[in-house]
ZADO-1210 file (C-alpha; in nm, 4 decimals, padded with zeros to 6 digits):
<atoms>
<atom x="00.7409" y="03.6118" z="-00.7111" code="MET" pos="1"/>
<atom x="00.7535" y="03.8485" z="-00.4105" code="ASP" pos="2"/>
<atom x="00.4443" y="04.0283" z="-00.5317" code="GLN" pos="3"/>
<atom x="00.2680" y="03.6956" z="-00.5867" code="GLU" pos="4"/>
<atom x="00.3452" y="03.5864" z="-00.2301" code="ARG" pos="5"/>
<atom x="00.2168" y="03.9124" z="-00.0872" code="ILE" pos="6"/>
<atom x="-00.1016" y="03.8853" z="-00.2870" code="THR" pos="7"/>
<atom x="-00.1672" y="03.5315" z="-00.1719" code="ARG" pos="8"/>
<atom x="-00.0898" y="03.6185" z="00.1892" code="ARG" pos="9"/>
<atom x="-00.3271" y="03.9118" z="00.1835" code="ARG" pos="10"/>
<atom x="-00.5969" y="03.6988" z="00.0246" code="PHE" pos="11"/>
<atom x="-00.5738" y="03.4349" z="00.2965" code="VAL" pos="12"/>
<atom x="-00.5583" y="03.6933" z="00.5744" code="GLN" pos="13"/>
<atom x="-00.8504" y="03.8937" z="00.4404" code="ASP" pos="14"/>
<atom x="-01.0596" y="03.5803" z="00.3919" code="GLY" pos="15"/>
<atom x="-00.9885" y="03.4607" z="00.7450" code="ALA" pos="16"/>
<atom x="-01.0719" y="03.7974" z="00.8953" code="VAL" pos="17"/>
<atom x="-01.3985" y="03.8199" z="00.7018" code="THR" pos="18"/>
<atom x="-01.5130" y="03.4712" z="00.8045" code="ALA" pos="19"/>
<atom x="-01.4236" y="03.5296" z="01.1685" code="ALA" pos="20"/>
<atom x="-01.5928" y="03.8663" z="01.1756" code="ALA" pos="21"/>
<atom x="-01.9173" y="03.7345" z="01.0317" code="VAL" pos="22"/>
<atom x="-01.9279" y="03.4501" z="01.2821" code="ALA" pos="23"/>
<atom x="-01.8316" y="03.6807" z="01.5675" code="GLY" pos="24"/>
<atom x="-02.0601" y="03.9676" z="01.4763" code="GLY" pos="25"/>
<atom x="-01.7842" y="04.2262" z="01.4358" code="LEU" pos="26"/>
<atom x="-01.9609" y="04.4496" z="01.1871" code="GLY" pos="27"/>
<atom x="-01.8869" y="04.2957" z="00.8494" code="THR" pos="28"/>
<atom x="-02.2572" y="04.2510" z="00.7853" code="MET" pos="29"/>
<atom x="-02.2552" y="04.6021" z="00.6394" code="ASN" pos="30"/>
<atom x="-02.0126" y="04.4825" z="00.3748" code="ALA" pos="31"/>
<atom x="-02.2383" y="04.1909" z="00.2872" code="LEU" pos="32"/>
<atom x="-02.5519" y="04.4033" z="00.2619" code="ARG" pos="33"/>
<atom x="-02.4373" y="04.5530" z="-00.0662" code="ALA" pos="34"/>
<atom x="-02.4525" y="04.2060" z="-00.2202" code="HIS" pos="35"/>
<atom x="-02.7285" y="04.0503" z="-00.0132" code="ALA" pos="36"/>
<atom x="-03.0259" y="04.1131" z="-00.2413" code="ALA" pos="37"/>
<atom x="-03.1155" y="03.7756" z="-00.3995" code="PRO" pos="38"/>
<atom x="-03.2233" y="03.7292" z="-00.7581" code="ASP" pos="39"/>
<atom x="-03.5752" y="03.8640" z="-00.8115" code="LYS" pos="40"/>
<atom x="-03.6919" y="03.5167" z="-00.9151" code="ASP" pos="41"/>
<atom x="-03.5824" y="03.3617" z="-00.5841" code="VAL" pos="42"/>
<atom x="-03.8476" y="03.3053" z="-00.3195" code="ASP" pos="43"/>
<atom x="-03.6647" y="03.4037" z="-00.0011" code="THR" pos="44"/>
<atom x="-03.9228" y="03.2198" z="00.2100" code="SER" pos="45"/>
<atom x="-03.7731" y="02.8958" z="00.0757" code="LYS" pos="46"/>
<atom x="-03.4133" y="02.9856" z="00.1654" code="ILE" pos="47"/>
<atom x="-03.2961" y="02.7842" z="00.4630" code="LEU" pos="48"/>
<atom x="-03.2250" y="03.0050" z="00.7671" code="ASN" pos="49"/>
<atom x="-03.2747" y="03.3196" z="00.5593" code="TYR" pos="50"/>
<atom x="-03.1297" y="03.6463" z="00.6862" code="ASN" pos="51"/>
<atom x="-03.1783" y="03.9581" z="00.4675" code="PRO" pos="52"/>
<atom x="-02.8285" y="04.0756" z="00.5555" code="ASP" pos="53"/>
<atom x="-02.6669" y="03.7616" z="00.4126" code="MET" pos="54"/>
<atom x="-02.5952" y="03.6897" z="00.0453" code="GLU" pos="55"/>
<atom x="-02.7155" y="03.3532" z="-00.0896" code="TYR" pos="56"/>
<atom x="-02.6072" y="03.1672" z="-00.4027" code="ARG" pos="57"/>
<atom x="-02.7508" y="02.8637" z="-00.5750" code="ARG" pos="58"/>
<atom x="-02.5627" y="02.5413" z="-00.5023" code="GLN" pos="59"/>
<atom x="-02.4865" y="02.3833" z="-00.8383" code="GLY" pos="60"/>
<atom x="-02.7872" y="02.2135" z="-00.9959" code="SER" pos="61"/>
<atom x="-02.9710" y="02.1804" z="-00.6644" code="THR" pos="62"/>
<atom x="-03.2569" y="02.3988" z="-00.5440" code="ASP" pos="63"/>
<atom x="-03.0503" y="02.5087" z="-00.2437" code="TRP" pos="64"/>
<atom x="-02.9613" y="02.8725" z="-00.1871" code="MET" pos="65"/>
<atom x="-02.6447" y="02.8593" z="00.0202" code="VAL" pos="66"/>
<atom x="-02.4991" y="03.1445" z="00.2232" code="SER" pos="67"/>
<atom x="-02.2000" y="03.3194" z="00.0649" code="ALA" pos="68"/>
<atom x="-02.0128" y="03.2632" z="00.3916" code="VAL" pos="69"/>
<atom x="-02.0141" y="02.9012" z="00.5100" code="CYS" pos="70"/>
<atom x="-01.8623" y="02.7113" z="00.8004" code="LEU" pos="71"/>
<atom x="-01.5749" y="02.4706" z="00.7415" code="GLY" pos="72"/>
<atom x="-01.4831" y="02.1781" z="00.9559" code="GLY" pos="73"/>
<atom x="-01.1060" y="02.1636" z="01.0049" code="HIS" pos="74"/>
<atom x="-01.0737" y="02.4126" z="01.2917" code="ALA" pos="75"/>
<atom x="-01.0374" y="02.2214" z="01.6179" code="ARG" pos="76"/>
<atom x="-01.2613" y="02.3268" z="01.9024" code="SER" pos="77"/>
<atom x="-01.4329" y="02.1797" z="02.2042" code="SER" pos="78"/>
<atom x="-01.7939" y="02.0696" z="02.1718" code="GLN" pos="79"/>
<atom x="-01.9021" y="02.3647" z="02.3868" code="LYS" pos="80"/>
<atom x="-01.7144" y="02.6117" z="02.1673" code="ASP" pos="81"/>
<atom x="-01.8472" y="02.4511" z="01.8519" code="ARG" pos="82"/>
<atom x="-02.2039" y="02.4734" z="01.9802" code="ASN" pos="83"/>
<atom x="-02.1563" y="02.8460" z="02.0346" code="GLU" pos="84"/>
<atom x="-01.9906" y="02.8962" z="01.6939" code="ILE" pos="85"/>
<atom x="-02.2739" y="02.7179" z="01.5158" code="VAL" pos="86"/>
<atom x="-02.5327" y="02.9159" z="01.7108" code="ALA" pos="87"/>
<atom x="-02.3689" y="03.2445" z="01.6103" code="ARG" pos="88"/>
<atom x="-02.3468" y="03.1350" z="01.2467" code="CYS" pos="89"/>
<atom x="-02.7186" y="03.0552" z="01.2499" code="ILE" pos="90"/>
<atom x="-02.7882" y="03.3997" z="01.3957" code="ASP" pos="91"/>
<atom x="-02.6244" y="03.5742" z="01.0983" code="VAL" pos="92"/>
<atom x="-02.7872" y="03.3569" z="00.8306" code="GLY" pos="93"/>
<atom x="-02.5133" y="03.1048" z="00.7549" code="ILE" pos="94"/>
<atom x="-02.6794" y="02.7822" z="00.6442" code="ASN" pos="95"/>
<atom x="-02.4072" y="02.5412" z="00.5292" code="TYR" pos="96"/>
<atom x="-02.1431" y="02.3353" z="00.7108" code="ILE" pos="97"/>
<atom x="-01.8827" y="02.1305" z="00.5266" code="ASP" pos="98"/>
<atom x="-01.7364" y="01.8577" z="00.7482" code="ALA" pos="99"/>
<atom x="-01.4613" y="01.6334" z="00.6134" code="CYS" pos="100"/>
<atom x="-01.3391" y="01.3988" z="00.8857" code="CYS" pos="101"/>
<atom x="-01.5037" y="01.1693" z="01.1389" code="ARG" pos="102"/>
<atom x="-01.4545" y="01.3910" z="01.4435" code="HIS" pos="103"/>
<atom x="-01.5746" y="01.6979" z="01.2518" code="GLU" pos="104"/>
<atom x="-01.8955" y="01.5284" z="01.1396" code="VAL" pos="105"/>
<atom x="-01.9738" y="01.3946" z="01.4885" code="ILE" pos="106"/>
<atom x="-01.8989" y="01.7320" z="01.6489" code="ARG" pos="107"/>
<atom x="-02.1047" y="01.9338" z="01.3992" code="ASP" pos="108"/>
<atom x="-02.3996" y="01.6951" z="01.4055" code="ALA" pos="109"/>
<atom x="-02.4036" y="01.7284" z="01.7842" code="GLU" pos="110"/>
<atom x="-02.3817" y="02.1098" z="01.7579" code="ALA" pos="111"/>
<atom x="-02.6864" y="02.1050" z="01.5298" code="LEU" pos="112"/>
<atom x="-02.8984" y="01.8953" z="01.7661" code="LYS" pos="113"/>
<atom x="-03.2352" y="02.0645" z="01.8003" code="GLY" pos="114"/>
<atom x="-03.1628" y="02.3030" z="01.5133" code="ARG" pos="115"/>
<atom x="-03.0864" y="02.0651" z="01.2284" code="ARG" pos="116"/>
<atom x="-03.3442" y="02.2446" z="01.0152" code="ASP" pos="117"/>
<atom x="-03.1275" y="02.5584" z="01.0138" code="LYS" pos="118"/>
<atom x="-02.8265" y="02.4160" z="00.8294" code="MET" pos="119"/>
<atom x="-02.7245" y="02.1952" z="00.5403" code="TYR" pos="120"/>
<atom x="-02.4577" y="01.9536" z="00.6603" code="LEU" pos="121"/>
<atom x="-02.2212" y="01.8070" z="00.4022" code="ALA" pos="122"/>
<atom x="-01.9901" y="01.5252" z="00.5044" code="LEU" pos="123"/>
<atom x="-01.7014" y="01.3114" z="00.3965" code="SER" pos="124"/>
<atom x="-01.5128" y="01.0364" z="00.5789" code="TYR" pos="125"/>
<atom x="-01.1731" y="01.1199" z="00.4315" code="CYS" pos="126"/>
<atom x="-00.9916" y="00.8589" z="00.6408" code="GLY" pos="127"/>
<atom x="-01.2075" y="00.5788" z="00.5001" code="LYS" pos="128"/>
<atom x="-01.2582" y="00.6781" z="00.1389" code="GLU" pos="129"/>
<atom x="-01.0742" y="00.6324" z="-00.1884" code="VAL" pos="130"/>
<atom x="-00.7444" y="00.7878" z="-00.0819" code="ARG" pos="131"/>
<atom x="-00.7038" y="00.4636" z="00.1127" code="GLN" pos="132"/>
<atom x="-00.6559" y="00.1566" z="-00.1082" code="GLU" pos="133"/>
<atom x="-00.8923" y="-00.0662" z="00.0897" code="GLU" pos="134"/>
<atom x="-01.1811" y="00.1794" z="00.0367" code="TYR" pos="135"/>
<atom x="-01.1901" y="00.1779" z="-00.3423" code="ARG" pos="136"/>
<atom x="-01.5007" y="-00.0305" z="-00.3932" code="THR" pos="137"/>
<atom x="-01.8605" y="00.0826" z="-00.3785" code="ALA" pos="138"/>
<atom x="-01.9306" y="-00.1694" z="-00.1028" code="LYS" pos="139"/>
<atom x="-01.6528" y="-00.0388" z="00.1219" code="LYS" pos="140"/>
<atom x="-01.7451" y="00.3243" z="00.0549" code="LEU" pos="141"/>
<atom x="-02.1089" y="00.2638" z="00.1425" code="LEU" pos="142"/>
<atom x="-02.0004" y="00.0826" z="00.4574" code="GLY" pos="143"/>
<atom x="-01.7903" y="00.3847" z="00.5508" code="SER" pos="144"/>
<atom x="-02.0885" y="00.6152" z="00.4993" code="LEU" pos="145"/>
<atom x="-02.3138" y="00.3911" z="00.7087" code="ASP" pos="146"/>
<atom x="-02.0576" y="00.3886" z="00.9882" code="GLU" pos="147"/>
<atom x="-02.0271" y="00.7673" z="00.9928" code="LEU" pos="148"/>
<atom x="-02.4025" y="00.8244" z="00.9839" code="LEU" pos="149"/>
<atom x="-02.4446" y="00.5824" z="01.2722" code="ARG" pos="150"/>
<atom x="-02.1696" y="00.7412" z="01.4820" code="GLU" pos="151"/>
<atom x="-02.2990" y="01.0934" z="01.4187" code="SER" pos="152"/>
<atom x="-02.6574" y="00.9787" z="01.4909" code="LYS" pos="153"/>
<atom x="-02.7938" y="01.0814" z="01.1524" code="GLN" pos="154"/>
<atom x="-03.0333" y="00.8941" z="00.9274" code="GLU" pos="155"/>
<atom x="-02.9053" y="01.0750" z="00.6170" code="TYR" pos="156"/>
<atom x="-02.6728" y="01.3531" z="00.5064" code="THR" pos="157"/>
<atom x="-02.7614" y="01.6542" z="00.2954" code="ASP" pos="158"/>
<atom x="-02.4530" y="01.6030" z="00.0796" code="LEU" pos="159"/>
<atom x="-02.2064" y="01.3153" z="00.0657" code="TRP" pos="160"/>
<atom x="-01.8900" y="01.4203" z="-00.1123" code="ARG" pos="161"/>
<atom x="-01.6206" y="01.1568" z="-00.1413" code="ILE" pos="162"/>
<atom x="-01.2708" y="01.2939" z="-00.0796" code="THR" pos="163"/>
<atom x="-01.0483" y="01.1902" z="-00.3712" code="CYS" pos="164"/>
<atom x="-00.6819" y="01.2178" z="-00.4595" code="TYR" pos="165"/>
<atom x="-00.5151" y="01.5467" z="-00.5400" code="GLU" pos="166"/>
<atom x="-00.5126" y="01.5238" z="-00.8369" code="PRO" pos="167"/>
<atom x="-00.8153" y="01.3001" z="-00.8903" code="GLY" pos="168"/>
<atom x="-00.6684" y="01.1860" z="-01.2209" code="GLY" pos="169"/>
<atom x="-00.4438" y="00.9531" z="-01.0205" code="ARG" pos="170"/>
<atom x="-00.7443" y="00.7285" z="-00.9644" code="HIS" pos="171"/>
<atom x="-00.7944" y="00.4393" z="-01.2037" code="THR" pos="172"/>
<atom x="-01.0971" y="00.4079" z="-01.4287" code="PHE" pos="173"/>
<atom x="-01.2249" y="00.1208" z="-01.2131" code="ASN" pos="174"/>
<atom x="-01.2022" y="00.3317" z="-00.8975" code="THR" pos="175"/>
<atom x="-01.3871" y="00.6137" z="-01.0726" code="SER" pos="176"/>
<atom x="-01.6677" y="00.3722" z="-01.1552" code="GLN" pos="177"/>
<atom x="-01.6811" y="00.2492" z="-00.7953" code="GLU" pos="178"/>
<atom x="-01.7083" y="00.6100" z="-00.6718" code="ILE" pos="179"/>
<atom x="-02.0052" y="00.6749" z="-00.8990" code="ILE" pos="180"/>
<atom x="-02.1759" y="00.3481" z="-00.8048" code="GLU" pos="181"/>
<atom x="-02.1405" y="00.4262" z="-00.4345" code="ALA" pos="182"/>
<atom x="-02.2754" y="00.7792" z="-00.4743" code="LEU" pos="183"/>
<atom x="-02.5719" y="00.6725" z="-00.6863" code="GLU" pos="184"/>
<atom x="-02.6582" y="00.3906" z="-00.4466" code="THR" pos="185"/>
<atom x="-02.6457" y="00.6191" z="-00.1419" code="ALA" pos="186"/>
<atom x="-02.8819" y="00.8631" z="-00.3078" code="LYS" pos="187"/>
<atom x="-03.1245" y="00.5905" z="-00.4172" code="LYS" pos="188"/>
<atom x="-03.1246" y="00.4506" z="-00.0635" code="GLN" pos="189"/>
<atom x="-03.2069" y="00.7920" z="00.0819" code="GLY" pos="190"/>
<atom x="-02.8802" y="00.8152" z="00.2742" code="LYS" pos="191"/>
<atom x="-02.7668" y="01.1261" z="00.0849" code="ALA" pos="192"/>
<atom x="-02.9950" y="01.3948" z="-00.0529" code="ARG" pos="193"/>
<atom x="-02.7232" y="01.5073" z="-00.2942" code="PHE" pos="194"/>
<atom x="-02.3896" y="01.3591" z="-00.3926" code="ILE" pos="195"/>
<atom x="-02.0505" y="01.4667" z="-00.5221" code="GLY" pos="196"/>
<atom x="-01.6752" y="01.4266" z="-00.4869" code="PHE" pos="197"/>
<atom x="-01.3896" y="01.6539" z="-00.3831" code="ALA" pos="198"/>
<atom x="-01.0639" y="01.7099" z="-00.5723" code="THR" pos="199"/>
<atom x="-00.8690" y="02.0029" z="-00.7145" code="HIS" pos="200"/>
<atom x="-00.8179" y="01.8334" z="-01.0507" code="ASP" pos="201"/>
<atom x="-01.0304" y="02.0337" z="-01.2946" code="ARG" pos="202"/>
<atom x="-00.9620" y="01.8073" z="-01.5935" code="ARG" pos="203"/>
<atom x="-01.0600" y="01.4953" z="-01.4004" code="TRP" pos="204"/>
<atom x="-01.3740" y="01.6656" z="-01.2688" code="ILE" pos="205"/>
<atom x="-01.4730" y="01.7536" z="-01.6256" code="GLN" pos="206"/>
<atom x="-01.4044" y="01.3982" z="-01.7407" code="TRP" pos="207"/>
<atom x="-01.6144" y="01.2522" z="-01.4569" code="MET" pos="208"/>
<atom x="-01.9053" y="01.4823" z="-01.5369" code="ILE" pos="209"/>
<atom x="-01.8921" y="01.4065" z="-01.9095" code="GLU" pos="210"/>
<atom x="-01.8377" y="01.0315" z="-01.8738" code="TYR" pos="211"/>
<atom x="-02.1065" y="00.9829" z="-01.6077" code="PHE" pos="212"/>
<atom x="-02.3742" y="01.2342" z="-01.7143" code="PRO" pos="213"/>
<atom x="-02.6492" y="01.0257" z="-01.5536" code="GLN" pos="214"/>
<atom x="-02.5335" y="01.1224" z="-01.2051" code="VAL" pos="215"/>
<atom x="-02.7359" y="01.4090" z="-01.0582" code="ASP" pos="216"/>
</atoms>
């Protein structure tokens, strides 16, 4: 157990240092260069905010090539600081932000003002999604999305990912259906370019994918 704890601690520390160094320009770009060459079949001119020193990987079944280092949303910062962080991330070729809560989405959308074409912005409104009992219908979920888009002054999001239970298998079959209906509707309405859901329950994820294969 002691060895396991040490390993986990080192993993978290190393990951944090790497992410901070890339954003801060502290020299880790040399480490990324060894892996930065994209697949020969990939047209780098179509990679959003492409930087030859950054590694890019395909995002699921989409046509996106996403930077190996991305920007998360939970760290608290002032709007001024966030603007500077986002600017530095753009400088080094980072092209994806994952925002999970209302204040994160509003802050990051503001930080991207005037440079929205440099980043994919994924969002979730975790406080008004299916972890809360009153937000377990497609209608309520879509209302939550509309509210967040309006408050963050966006017409659409690149990716709407609904934040689910940990584990997601705690959700009922009916709730699972409502999640899918909300996601499909948002995509059809042009409010989300791509859709998904977030949970750490691998078995439930597999079940959702197999049971609702029509969702893309």
